[in-house]
N, C-alpha and C positions, 0 to 999 in steps of 0.2 A: 730272208723272214722265212728259214726251214722250220721254223717254231710254231707255223699256224699249220705248218701242214702235218709236224709231228704230233699237235694232240686232234691233231682232225679227225685222223690215222687211225691213233688208239681211243676213237669213241668209239666210231666206225668200228670196232673190232668190236667191241665192248658188244655190238645191238645184235651181232648175228644174222646178216639179213640173209636172204635164200633170195633165188633168180625168180622175177617176176612180180617182187613186193614193190609196191610205190610209195617214194618217201618227198618227204616235204621239208627242204635244209630252211630254218631261218634265220636270220643273220650270218648268209651266208658268208661273204668276202669274195671273197675272188677262186673255191670250190674247193676249200684244204679241205671239209668233214662231203660235199656234196659231190665228188666227181671220186675219192673213195665208196662213199656209198653206190655212186654208178655203175662203178668197174664193178659188183659183191651184183646189185642184179639181174645183173646183164639187158641186153638187147632183148626182153619180154618182161622187163620192168623199168620204170620213168622214175626221175628223179625232180622234184621240181622246187629250185632253188631260189630264196626273195634276199633282199637285202635294198637297203635305202640309195644307194653308195654305185651309181652308173658306172660310175668308173672302174671300181673291182668287178661290178659283172660283166661287161665287157673282157674286160682279162682272165676273167672266170669263162666266159662263151672260146675263147678262141684257146684257154689249157684243154677246153673237150672237145673241141673240134682236133688240135691234135693227135688228142688217143684217138680220136675217132668213137665220141662218144659220142652219137647222136641221140641218145633217150632223158637226156638231162636237157632243162630248159631255164637260163638263166632271165629270173623276173624281177625290174624294181615294185618295191611294192611295200608295204607294213604289215607287220604278221596281223596285226592287231585291227587290222581290216580287208582282208584279203578277200570276206564275203565267198569262201568257198565254203559247197555245200559240207553238210556232216560226215561223220565216217567217209569221210575223199580217202585215208592213207593208211599204207599198212606200218610202216614207221613215221619219227616225229624226231626233228636231232635241230638243237641249237648249243651249238659252240662261241661261249665266250661271248652272249648277247642280253643274255634275260634279262642280267640288274640293270642294263639301257630302260628299261619299260620301266614308269612309275608306280605304276600297282603289278606287279609280278605275277599277285595272284587270281587276279585277271587273264591275266598273260600265259599261265597258264594253262586257268583255266580253257579262253581261247582253240591254243591248240589241242591242245581236249579234245573240245568242238569235235575235230578236224580227225581225230585217227578214231580207225575202229575198229569195236570190244577185241579185246585179246591183245589188241595191238602195242606197242611199245616206243617209247620216249625217252628219251636219251638227251641230258643235260649236261654242261660244262661249262666251268666258272675255274676263278685261281681262290683259290686257298692263300693263307698267312703270309707269305714270301712271295713275293713277284718280280723278280730280274734282282734281285736283290746281291748286294749294294751298291750295284750300279742306279736302282729307279730311288733309292733316298737321295746318292750323288746331283743324280738331272734337275730335283727337287727342293737340295739346297741352293743348288745355281740359280734357278730361276726367281728362289727370293731375294737371290742377293740385286737379281734386275728388274727384279716386277712382281713383289708381295701380294699385290693380287688379283696372281695368276694361279696364287698355289690354294692350293683346295687342299681341305684339311677332314674327306672325308672323299673316301671314290665308289663309285656306285655298288662293284661288287664286295662289299665291306657290308651288307646286311646282310650277305650270304658264303662269306669266306668256312663259315664253320660249319663241321660238316651233319651236327644238329640241325641250323638253321638251314642247309641246305633241302635237308630233309622235311622240313616244317614247313619249306615253299610249296615245294613238291605234292605232302600226303593234305597243303591248306585248298590247292587248286584241284583237289580231286582223283587227284593218284592213287594207285595203291600200289602194292610190293612194292617198295618206293628202299632202294639198293644204293647207300652213298661206296661212294673209294676218294680214298685221299692218295692225293703219288707227290712222295718228295723228289723232285729232282735236280739235275740242273740244265741249265742250254749252257753250250759249247760255245766259246768266241776265237775265232780265230786269229783273228785280229781287235782292238779294243776298237779302228774303226767298224765294228760287226756293233755293234754296243749304238753308236751313234744311227747306222743304218735302220735300227729295229724301233728306234724313237722314232725317223721322221715315216715308217712304214705302221706307228701305232697309232695310240691315246693320245699318243705326245705332242706330237703331232700337233694338234689345232692348240695347243698350247705355244709350243714351239716360232707357228705363223702368225701369233700377234706381236715379240718380239722385233725389233727393229733390225737387221745387218750384223751392225754392229756389236750389238746383244747376244741375235745366238749365234755368233762368232767364241763369245767369250764362253758362253755356258758348256760351244763342243769342247772347246777347247780345257777348259775344266774338268768336265768328266773322261776324254783320254787321257788328260796327264794323271786323273785318278788308277787307271787301270793301266796306263805302264807302272806309273810306281808303285802300286801295288803286287803289282805283274798278277793280276786277275784274269784268268782265262777259259773259267766258267760261273754261271751266275744263279746261284740258286731258285727253283721254282718251283712252289708249288702247286696245286690241281687238283680239282674235283670232278668226279663223274657221278652224276646219279640214274640209278635205271631203274624206268617204270615202267607202269601198265596200266593199261581203261580194260578197268572190268568187266566181264563177256557177260552182256544179256540173251 
């Protein structure tokens, strides 16, 4: 699951956090961006990491403890209704999470409400290609087993282009919005790495709805394709958006 750490780290690098900064990380998962943020702000700073999945939060707490990062708090919650005071943070981060919010503009507005004037916000999302060609093979295999589980539209489709992501942040009130596209690859040491990614990411919910025999057939179809095509890396397009809250 190293890709979470890779893109979380890249997001934090673009934020240029300073020692003593107070950071809010929403949809934090197990800390792929929250932990690098805590390293950057140092012991004089503070990171509040929010997610709905308690199992991931617990894993994040363990990681932070192992690294001696006592100034990071992993808290269960929905960032849309945290009830935190206005202008509480110097920086706000959301990596691969904003597209799960039904009203993304309202979500951006709520994040900006908690950002101090002059503070910086980082939103990271998926681009056109997401773990291709393996992602396509996965959904084709699922379609053979349970067509009703195949979604024709994924949440990030709404903002998978640079201009769409920029327009979202501007509609939510962000200023000086800069967006960057990073077209890259994610290496597979073995074909099994792809199935591990499926089990540890957004595909898990679909897999869990298949019976054991269907899961095994989908897995075998995926691994056979990767082996036969000798695929050792997957195409991954990532979008980064950096913005500010206008000073008053």
